[in-house]
C-alpha positions as CSV (number, residue, x, y, z in Angstrom):
1,X,0.0,0.0,0.0
2,X,1.3,3.5,-0.9
3,X,2.1,5.7,2.1
4,X,-0.4,8.5,1.0
5,X,-3.2,5.9,0.8
6,X,-2.4,4.8,4.4
7,X,-2.0,8.1,6.2
8,X,-5.3,9.8,5.6
9,X,-7.8,7.0,6.7
10,X,-5.8,6.4,9.8
11,X,-5.7,10.1,10.7
12,X,-9.6,10.1,10.5
13,X,-9.8,7.1,12.7
14,X,-7.2,8.3,15.3
15,X,-7.5,12.0,16.3
16,X,-4.2,11.6,18.0
17,X,-2.5,11.4,14.6
18,X,-3.9,14.7,13.3
19,X,-0.7,16.2,14.7
20,X,1.0,14.5,11.8
21,X,-0.3,17.2,9.5
22,X,1.8,19.7,11.4
23,X,5.1,18.0,10.6
24,X,4.5,17.0,7.0
25,X,6.1,20.2,5.7
26,X,9.1,19.6,8.0
27,X,9.4,16.0,6.8
28,X,9.3,17.2,3.2
29,X,12.1,19.7,4.0
30,X,14.2,17.0,5.6
31,X,13.7,14.8,2.6
32,X,14.8,17.6,0.2
33,X,17.9,18.2,2.3
34,X,18.9,14.5,2.4
35,X,18.0,13.6,-1.2
36,X,20.9,13.9,-3.6
37,X,20.4,16.7,-6.2
38,X,22.2,16.6,-9.6
39,X,23.3,20.2,-9.9
40,X,23.7,22.0,-13.3
41,X,27.3,22.3,-14.5
42,X,29.0,25.7,-13.8
43,X,31.6,26.8,-16.3
44,X,35.2,26.7,-15.2
45,X,36.9,30.0,-14.7
46,X,40.3,30.8,-16.3
47,X,41.9,30.5,-12.9
48,X,40.3,27.1,-12.2
49,X,41.3,25.7,-15.6
50,X,44.9,26.9,-15.0
51,X,44.9,25.2,-11.5
52,X,43.6,21.9,-13.0
53,X,46.4,21.9,-15.6
54,X,49.0,22.7,-12.9
55,X,47.7,20.0,-10.4
56,X,47.6,17.3,-13.1
57,X,51.2,18.2,-14.2
58,X,52.4,18.1,-10.6
59,X,50.6,14.7,-10.0
60,X,52.5,13.2,-13.0
61,X,55.8,14.5,-11.7
62,X,55.1,13.0,-8.3
63,X,54.2,9.7,-9.9
64,X,57.4,9.6,-11.9
65,X,59.3,10.0,-8.6
66,X,57.2,7.2,-7.0
67,X,55.8,9.8,-4.6
68,X,52.3,8.3,-4.1
69,X,51.3,10.7,-1.4
70,X,51.7,13.9,-3.4
71,X,50.4,12.3,-6.6
72,X,47.2,11.5,-4.7
73,X,47.1,15.0,-3.1
74,X,47.1,16.8,-6.5
75,X,44.5,14.4,-8.0
76,X,42.2,15.1,-5.0
77,X,42.6,18.9,-5.6
78,X,41.7,18.4,-9.3
79,X,38.6,16.3,-8.4
80,X,37.5,18.9,-5.8
81,X,37.5,21.7,-8.4
82,X,35.4,19.6,-10.8
83,X,33.0,18.6,-8.1
84,X,32.7,22.2,-6.9
85,X,31.5,23.1,-10.5
86,X,29.2,20.0,-10.7
87,X,31.4,18.1,-13.2
88,X,30.5,14.9,-11.5
89,X,32.0,12.4,-14.0
90,X,35.4,14.2,-14.1
91,X,35.4,14.3,-10.3
92,X,34.7,10.6,-10.0
93,X,37.5,9.8,-12.5
94,X,40.2,11.6,-10.6
95,X,39.0,10.4,-7.2
96,X,39.2,6.8,-8.5
97,X,42.7,7.4,-9.8
98,X,43.7,8.8,-6.4
99,X,42.4,5.5,-4.9
100,X,45.2,3.5,-6.6
101,X,47.9,5.7,-5.0
102,X,46.4,5.4,-1.5
103,X,46.2,1.6,-1.9
104,X,49.9,1.5,-2.7
105,X,50.9,3.2,0.5
106,X,48.1,1.5,2.6
107,X,46.7,4.9,3.6
108,X,43.6,3.6,5.4
109,X,42.3,7.0,6.5
110,X,42.8,8.5,3.0
111,X,41.0,5.5,1.4
112,X,38.0,6.0,3.8
113,X,37.8,9.7,2.9
114,X,38.0,8.9,-0.9
115,X,35.3,6.2,-0.6
116,X,33.1,8.7,1.3
117,X,33.5,11.3,-1.5
118,X,32.8,8.7,-4.2
119,X,29.7,7.6,-2.3
120,X,28.3,11.1,-2.4
121,X,29.3,11.6,-6.1
122,X,27.7,8.3,-7.2
123,X,24.6,9.4,-5.3
124,X,24.7,12.8,-7.2
125,X,24.5,10.9,-10.5
126,X,21.9,8.4,-9.1
127,X,24.2,5.4,-9.3
128,X,22.9,4.2,-5.9
129,X,24.4,0.7,-5.9
130,X,27.9,2.1,-6.5
131,X,27.2,4.7,-3.8
132,X,26.1,2.0,-1.4
133,X,29.3,0.0,-2.0
134,X,31.5,3.0,-1.5
135,X,29.8,4.1,1.7
136,X,30.0,0.5,3.1
137,X,33.8,0.6,2.6
138,X,34.0,3.9,4.5
139,X,31.9,2.4,7.2
140,X,34.1,-0.7,7.5
141,X,37.2,1.5,7.9
142,X,35.6,3.7,10.5
143,X,34.5,0.7,12.5
144,X,37.9,-1.0,12.3
145,X,39.5,2.1,13.8
146,X,36.8,2.7,16.4
147,X,36.0,6.2,15.0
148,X,32.6,6.7,16.4
149,X,31.8,10.1,14.8
150,X,33.0,8.7,11.4
151,X,30.8,5.6,11.9
152,X,27.7,7.7,12.6
153,X,28.4,9.9,9.5
154,X,28.8,6.8,7.2
155,X,25.6,5.2,8.6
156,X,23.6,8.3,7.9
157,X,25.0,8.6,4.4
158,X,24.1,4.9,3.8
159,X,20.5,5.5,5.0
160,X,20.0,8.3,2.4
161,X,21.1,6.0,-0.4
162,X,19.1,3.0,0.9
163,X,16.0,5.2,1.1
164,X,16.4,6.0,-2.6
165,X,16.7,2.2,-3.3
166,X,13.6,1.5,-1.2
167,X,15.6,-0.6,1.3
168,X,14.0,1.0,4.3
169,X,14.6,-1.9,6.8
170,X,18.4,-1.8,6.2
171,X,18.2,2.0,6.5
172,X,16.4,1.9,9.8
173,X,18.8,-0.8,11.2
174,X,21.8,1.4,10.4
175,X,20.2,4.5,11.8
176,X,19.4,2.7,15.1
177,X,23.1,1.8,15.3
178,X,24.0,5.5,14.7
179,X,21.5,6.5,17.4
180,X,23.1,4.2,19.9
181,X,26.6,5.6,19.2
182,X,25.3,9.2,19.4
183,X,23.8,8.4,22.8
184,X,27.1,6.8,24.0
185,X,28.9,10.0,22.9
186,X,26.2,12.2,24.6
187,X,26.2,14.2,21.3
188,X,22.9,16.0,21.2
189,X,23.4,17.4,17.6
190,X,24.2,13.9,16.2
191,X,21.1,12.6,17.9
192,X,19.0,15.3,16.4
193,X,20.2,14.5,12.9
194,X,19.5,10.7,13.3
195,X,16.0,11.4,14.6
196,X,15.3,13.5,11.5
197,X,16.5,10.7,9.2
198,X,14.5,8.1,11.1
199,X,11.4,10.3,10.8
200,X,11.9,10.6,7.0
201,X,12.6,6.9,6.6
202,X,9.5,5.7,8.5
203,X,7.4,8.2,6.5
204,X,8.7,6.8,3.2
205,X,8.2,3.2,4.5
206,X,4.5,4.0,5.2
207,X,4.7,4.1,9.0
208,X,3.3,7.6,10.0
209,X,3.1,6.8,13.7
210,X,6.8,6.0,14.0
211,X,7.6,8.9,11.7
212,X,5.6,11.3,13.9
213,X,7.3,9.9,17.1
214,X,10.8,10.5,15.7
215,X,9.9,13.9,14.3
216,X,8.7,15.0,17.8
217,X,12.1,14.0,19.1
218,X,13.9,15.8,16.3
219,X,11.8,18.9,16.9
220,X,12.4,18.8,20.7
221,X,16.2,18.4,20.3
222,X,16.3,21.1,17.6
223,X,14.5,23.6,19.8
224,X,16.8,22.8,22.7
225,X,19.9,23.3,20.6
226,X,18.5,26.5,19.1
227,X,17.6,27.9,22.5
228,X,21.1,27.3,23.8
229,X,22.6,29.0,20.7
230,X,20.2,32.0,21.2
231,X,21.1,32.2,24.9
232,X,24.8,32.4,23.9
233,X,24.1,35.2,21.4
234,X,22.0,37.1,24.0
235,X,24.8,36.7,26.5
236,X,27.3,38.1,24.0
237,X,25.1,41.0,23.2
238,X,24.6,41.8,26.9
239,X,28.4,41.6,27.4
240,X,28.8,44.2,24.6
241,X,26.2,46.4,26.2
242,X,28.1,46.3,29.5
243,X,31.4,47.1,27.8
244,X,29.7,50.1,26.1
245,X,28.5,51.4,29.5
246,X,31.9,51.0,30.9
247,X,33.4,53.0,28.0
248,X,30.9,55.8,28.5
249,X,31.7,55.9,32.3
250,X,35.5,56.1,31.5
251,X,34.9,59.0,29.1
252,X,32.8,60.8,31.7
253,X,35.6,60.4,34.3
254,X,38.2,61.6,31.8
255,X,36.1,64.8,31.2
256,X,35.8,65.4,34.9
257,X,39.5,65.1,35.4
258,X,40.1,67.6,32.6
259,X,37.7,70.1,34.2
260,X,39.5,69.7,37.6
261,X,42.9,70.4,35.9
262,X,41.5,73.5,34.2
263,X,40.2,74.9,37.5
264,X,43.6,74.2,39.1
265,X,45.3,76.1,36.3
266,X,43.0,79.1,36.8
267,X,43.8,79.2,40.5
268,X,47.6,79.3,39.6
269,X,47.0,82.1,37.1
270,X,45.2,84.1,39.8
271,X,48.1,83.7,42.2
272,X,50.6,84.8,39.6
273,X,48.5,87.9,38.9
274,X,48.8,88.8,42.6
275,X,52.5,88.6,42.3
276,X,52.5,90.9,39.3
277,X,50.5,93.5,41.3
278,X,53.0,93.4,44.2
279,X,55.9,93.9,41.8
280,X,54.1,96.9,40.2
281,X,53.5,98.6,43.6
282,X,57.1,98.0,44.6
283,X,58.4,99.7,41.4
284,X,56.0,102.6,41.9
285,X,57.1,103.2,45.4
286,X,60.8,103.2,44.4
287,X,60.1,105.8,41.6
288,X,58.4,108.2,44.0
289,X,61.4,108.0,46.4
290,X,63.8,108.8,43.6
291,X,61.7,111.8,42.6
292,X,61.8,113.2,46.2
293,X,65.5,112.8,46.4
294,X,65.9,114.8,43.1
295,X,63.8,117.7,44.6
296,X,65.8,117.6,47.8
297,X,69.0,118.1,45.8
298,X,67.8,121.6,44.7
299,X,67.6,122.8,48.4
300,X,70.1,125.4,49.5
301,X,71.9,123.1,51.9
302,X,73.4,120.9,49.1
303,X,76.2,119.4,51.1
304,X,74.1,118.6,54.0
305,X,71.5,117.1,51.7
306,X,74.1,115.2,49.8
307,X,75.3,113.7,53.1
308,X,71.8,112.9,54.1
309,X,71.1,111.7,50.6
310,X,74.1,109.3,50.7
311,X,72.9,108.1,54.1
312,X,69.4,107.7,52.8
313,X,70.5,105.9,49.7
314,X,72.6,103.6,51.8
315,X,69.6,102.9,54.0
316,X,67.4,102.5,51.0
317,X,69.7,100.0,49.4
318,X,69.8,98.0,52.6
319,X,66.0,98.2,52.9
320,X,65.5,97.3,49.3
321,X,67.8,94.3,49.6
322,X,66.0,93.2,52.7
323,X,62.6,93.7,51.0
324,X,63.7,91.8,47.9
325,X,65.1,89.0,50.0
326,X,62.0,88.7,52.0
327,X,59.9,88.9,48.9
328,X,62.0,86.2,47.3
329,X,61.6,84.0,50.3
330,X,57.8,84.5,50.3
331,X,57.6,83.7,46.6
332,X,59.9,80.7,46.9
333,X,57.9,79.4,49.9
334,X,54.6,79.9,48.1
335,X,55.9,78.2,44.9
336,X,57.2,75.3,47.0
337,X,53.9,74.9,48.7
338,X,52.1,75.0,45.4
339,X,54.4,72.4,43.9
340,X,53.9,70.1,46.9
341,X,50.1,70.5,46.6
342,X,50.2,69.8,42.8
343,X,52.4,66.7,43.2
344,X,50.3,65.4,46.1
345,X,47.1,65.9,44.0
346,X,48.8,64.3,41.0
347,X,49.8,61.2,43.0
348,X,46.4,60.9,44.5
349,X,44.7,61.2,41.1
350,X,47.1,58.6,39.7
351,X,46.4,56.2,42.6
352,X,42.6,56.8,42.2
353,X,42.9,56.2,38.5
354,X,44.8,52.9,38.9
355,X,42.2,51.7,41.5
356,X,39.4,52.7,39.1
357,X,41.0,50.8,36.2
358,X,41.6,47.8,38.5
359,X,37.9,47.8,39.7
360,X,36.6,48.2,36.1
361,X,38.8,45.3,35.0
362,X,37.5,43.2,37.9
363,X,33.9,44.1,37.0
364,X,34.5,43.2,33.3
365,X,35.8,39.8,34.3
366,X,33.0,39.0,36.8
367,X,30.3,40.1,34.3
368,X,31.9,38.1,31.5
369,X,31.9,34.9,33.6
370,X,28.4,35.4,35.1
371,X,26.8,36.4,31.8
372,X,28.4,33.7,29.6
373,X,30.1,30.8,31.4
374,X,27.7,30.6,34.3
375,X,24.4,31.7,32.7
376,X,24.5,29.5,29.6
377,X,25.0,26.1,31.4
378,X,22.2,27.0,33.9
379,X,19.9,27.8,31.0
380,X,20.7,24.5,29.4
381,X,20.0,22.7,32.7
382,X,16.7,24.5,32.9
383,X,15.6,23.5,29.4
384,X,16.6,19.8,30.1
385,X,14.6,19.8,33.4
386,X,11.5,21.2,31.5
387,X,11.8,18.3,28.9
388,X,12.0,15.7,31.7
389,X,9.1,17.2,33.5
390,X,6.9,17.3,30.4
391,X,7.6,13.5,29.9
392,X,8.6,14.0,26.3
393,X,11.7,11.8,26.6
394,X,12.1,8.0,26.8
395,X,13.8,6.4,29.9
396,X,17.0,6.0,27.9
397,X,17.1,9.7,26.9
398,X,16.3,10.7,30.5
399,X,19.3,8.6,31.6
400,X,21.5,10.3,29.0
401,X,20.3,13.8,30.1
402,X,20.9,12.9,33.8
403,X,24.5,12.3,32.9
404,X,24.6,15.6,31.1
405,X,23.0,17.3,34.1
406,X,25.6,15.7,36.4
407,X,28.4,17.0,34.2
408,X,26.9,20.5,34.0
409,X,26.4,20.6,37.8
410,X,30.1,19.6,38.4
411,X,31.2,22.3,35.9
412,X,29.1,25.0,37.6
413,X,30.3,23.9,41.1
414,X,34.0,24.1,40.0
415,X,33.4,27.4,38.3
416,X,31.8,28.9,41.4
417,X,34.6,27.6,43.7
418,X,37.3,29.1,41.4
419,X,35.3,32.3,41.0
420,X,34.8,32.8,44.8
421,X,38.4,32.1,45.6
422,X,39.6,34.5,42.9
423,X,37.2,37.3,43.8
424,X,38.2,37.0,47.4
425,X,41.9,37.1,46.6
426,X,41.4,40.2,44.4
427,X,39.2,42.2,46.8
428,X,40.1,41.1,50.3
429,X,43.3,39.1,50.1
430,X,43.6,35.5,51.2
431,X,45.2,34.4,54.5
432,X,47.6,31.5,54.1
433,X,47.4,28.8,56.9
434,X,50.4,26.5,56.2
435,X,50.3,23.0,57.7
436,X,51.8,19.5,57.1
437,X,50.1,17.8,54.2
438,X,50.3,14.1,53.3
439,X,50.7,14.6,49.6
440,X,49.7,11.0,48.6
441,X,46.4,11.3,50.5
442,X,45.4,14.7,49.0
443,X,46.3,13.4,45.5
444,X,44.3,10.2,46.1
445,X,41.2,12.2,47.2
446,X,41.3,14.3,44.1
447,X,41.7,11.3,41.8
448,X,38.7,9.7,43.5
449,X,36.8,12.9,42.8
450,X,37.4,12.6,39.0
451,X,37.1,8.8,38.7
452,X,33.6,8.9,37.1
453,X,34.7,11.5,34.5
454,X,37.8,9.4,33.8
455,X,35.7,6.2,33.3
456,X,33.5,8.1,30.8
457,X,36.6,8.9,28.6
458,X,38.4,5.6,29.4
459,X,41.4,7.5,30.9
460,X,43.8,6.0,33.4
461,X,44.5,8.0,36.5
462,X,47.8,7.0,38.2
463,X,49.1,8.2,41.6
464,X,52.8,7.6,41.7
465,X,53.4,9.9,44.8
466,X,55.3,8.0,47.6
467,X,53.0,7.5,50.6
468,X,55.2,9.2,53.2
469,X,55.8,12.5,51.4
470,X,55.1,15.5,53.6
471,X,54.9,19.1,52.3
472,X,54.1,22.4,53.9
473,X,51.3,24.6,52.6
474,X,47.7,25.7,52.9
475,X,45.6,22.5,52.6
476,X,42.6,24.0,50.8
477,X,44.8,25.9,48.3
478,X,46.9,22.9,47.5
479,X,43.7,20.8,47.0
480,X,42.3,23.4,44.7
481,X,45.5,23.5,42.6
482,X,45.5,19.7,42.2
483,X,41.8,19.7,41.3
484,X,42.3,22.3,38.6
485,X,45.3,20.6,37.1
486,X,43.8,17.1,37.0
487,X,40.5,18.6,35.6
488,X,42.5,20.3,32.8
489,X,44.4,17.1,31.9
490,X,41.1,15.2,31.7
491,X,39.7,18.0,29.5
492,X,42.5,17.8,26.9
493,X,43.2,14.1,26.9
494,X,41.5,11.8,24.3
495,X,39.8,8.5,25.1
496,X,42.1,5.8,26.2
497,X,44.7,8.3,27.4
498,X,46.7,8.4,30.7
499,X,47.2,11.0,33.5
500,X,50.1,10.5,36.0
501,X,50.9,12.4,39.2
502,X,54.4,12.2,40.6
503,X,56.6,13.8,43.3
504,X,60.4,14.1,43.5
505,X,62.6,15.5,46.2
506,X,64.5,18.6,44.9
507,X,66.7,20.0,47.8
508,X,64.4,21.5,50.4
509,X,61.3,21.2,48.2
510,X,59.2,18.6,46.5
511,X,58.6,18.9,42.8
512,X,55.1,17.7,42.0
513,X,54.1,17.0,38.3
514,X,50.7,16.3,36.6
515,X,51.4,14.7,33.2
516,X,49.1,13.6,30.4
517,X,49.5,12.3,26.9
518,X,46.7,14.5,25.5
519,X,46.6,16.9,22.6
520,X,49.3,19.2,23.9
521,X,50.0,22.8,23.0
522,X,52.5,24.8,20.9
523,X,55.2,26.9,22.5
524,X,53.3,30.2,22.1
525,X,50.3,28.9,23.9
526,X,52.4,27.3,26.7
527,X,54.1,30.7,27.3
528,X,50.7,32.4,27.9
529,X,49.3,29.9,30.4
530,X,50.1,31.8,33.6
531,X,49.9,35.4,32.4
532,X,48.3,37.8,34.8
533,X,45.8,38.7,32.1
534,X,42.6,36.6,31.7
535,X,43.4,33.3,30.0
536,X,41.3,32.4,26.9
537,X,39.5,29.1,27.4
538,X,39.6,26.2,24.9
539,X,37.0,23.5,24.4
540,X,38.2,20.0,25.5
541,X,38.3,16.7,23.6
542,X,34.9,15.8,25.0
543,X,33.4,19.3,24.4
544,X,34.2,20.2,28.0
545,X,33.9,24.0,28.8
546,X,36.1,26.2,30.9
547,X,36.8,29.8,31.8
548,X,40.7,30.0,31.9
549,X,40.4,31.1,35.6
550,X,41.8,27.9,37.1
551,X,45.4,28.3,36.0
552,X,45.5,31.9,37.2
553,X,44.4,30.6,40.7
554,X,47.0,27.8,40.5
555,X,49.8,30.3,39.9
556,X,48.6,32.7,42.6
557,X,48.1,30.0,45.3
558,X,51.4,28.2,44.6
559,X,53.3,31.5,44.7
560,X,51.9,32.6,48.1
561,X,52.7,29.1,49.4
562,X,56.5,29.7,48.6
563,X,56.5,27.6,45.5
564,X,56.9,27.9,41.7
565,X,54.8,26.6,38.8
566,X,55.6,26.0,35.1
567,X,54.3,24.1,32.0
568,X,56.0,22.0,29.3
569,X,54.1,20.7,26.3
570,X,54.4,19.3,22.8
571,X,51.7,19.5,20.2
572,X,50.0,16.0,19.9
573,X,52.2,14.4,22.6
574,X,50.8,15.8,25.9
575,X,51.4,18.4,28.6
576,X,53.2,18.4,32.0
577,X,52.4,21.0,34.7
578,X,55.1,21.1,37.4
579,X,55.0,23.0,40.7
580,X,57.0,23.0,43.9
581,X,56.1,23.1,47.6
582,X,58.4,23.2,50.7
583,X,59.3,19.9,52.2
584,X,58.5,19.4,55.9
585,X,61.8,19.7,58.0
586,X,61.5,16.1,59.3
587,X,62.0,14.8,55.8
588,X,64.2,17.5,54.4
589,X,67.5,15.7,55.3
590,X,66.4,12.0,55.0
591,X,65.4,10.8,51.6
592,X,65.9,7.1,52.6
593,X,62.7,7.0,54.6
594,X,60.4,7.5,51.6
595,X,58.0,4.7,50.9
596,X,58.1,3.8,47.2
597,X,55.3,1.3,47.3
598,X,53.4,1.2,44.0
599,X,50.4,3.6,44.2
600,X,46.9,2.6,43.0
601,X,45.8,3.2,39.4
602,X,42.3,4.5,38.6
603,X,41.2,3.0,35.3
604,X,37.8,2.9,33.6
605,X,36.0,-0.4,33.4
């Protein structure tokens, strides 16, 4: 029976299925997206034609030198240009030629990629049997190498081709396997894609009830993902708004400082005007005195007047010198006081400005974390709880979401702990309470804390610290440092990896190292890890989030506990974070007493 002949009568008999009408348009859209479309050829540009000629020539040169890797590379570039312009036959030809070179060097990953491209091209030209054969070879390679994301992709591609061949049972079986893998990876976006394909496949197979069920799951997951993305955009916009307000406040403060400096300048100009007035009065007084002396010279008693004049001039000179000296002292004293006031005000303003900049920077960081790193996970938790409360999820999906809720709760708890410690250290300062710490026990406690996370990523946690090592430091600070370093190693270590904690006596200190064989860092990134500026966070190998705050706290806490911290790393080979703490005096001079008993290993089941 055709699907269209089946849906309408059953909708009339079962009112519950009237909702199917609401998703028919969406099913049609999913079908259009997943159905191969044979595009019209687009003419090659002069530049593309020149590139094709160049790549083919380079491929022949590489082949003549028995360089299979580069010969394959240039053929792939040629095929991609043809594919990009919808020249499907030419693209297929050069990808098939590239296959022979990859087979020579047994490049399994390259073969899987080429079979995947050929599968899509065969589907474009509606050669579905060849497309199925190519995708199955890709699937076999992905399974053999336990590449779960690649396996999901190959299964979804196969379902599209099988639907075109009418092999719906095989398509559904493959999609169910893809759904199981998506759930194991806790990958919500992959689960959404598989739900959409299952809805389309059941609709084509003539099973509207199943199609409607999976469409509802697809729609629910799509709304959840969209809501989280919208929340992130809103958080970003809110952060920009706060930055704009801060910029306006800074401009206002700058204008106020300019007005204050201008008023100060006017006061100085007024004082200088007073000095000019005093000088004018002084010169006027001196001129009058000289005029009186000239008149006195004309008196009959010239000699007597001359004697008096000489005496008067002598006295006048003494008086003038005294007056000038006194005036100079007054002016010098005033200027000195003025300079002292200006310097004091300048220092006060500089100090106030530095404090203001520091407070603004603190506010920027706090708002950034609260608006983005804390708000977004809480919004995601809220949406998940709504879905569980509505009963729209199966028991398996509820179990998956509970794991996600547990992960988000741990993330939020760690973030709040780091945030509170950091804010307290910036605004109030932290008091250090050093004590004797059994290093093996505090490491053991932290590894127990992360054992569940390690099991999920199949990562070994190994404690190689001797059991009798004693160090001196603040217990809570050392515990927080170890927790942050182990969390970072888990974040950037792939499945099946290993994290190892060791301690070695170095003079009067112990050198503690947290090492992993994860993705590592380049030299430039390693050099920025412990900068005083805010570190930029990177997404982990399991999509774990972070704020970059933990490493700043580690450096600050180790420093105030009389230790040092550094990082060494190599891209693709792992990272080691090393810090030192003072050894307890009882062990400082006796290394022979250390217990080197093998420490436990935490390994996922």
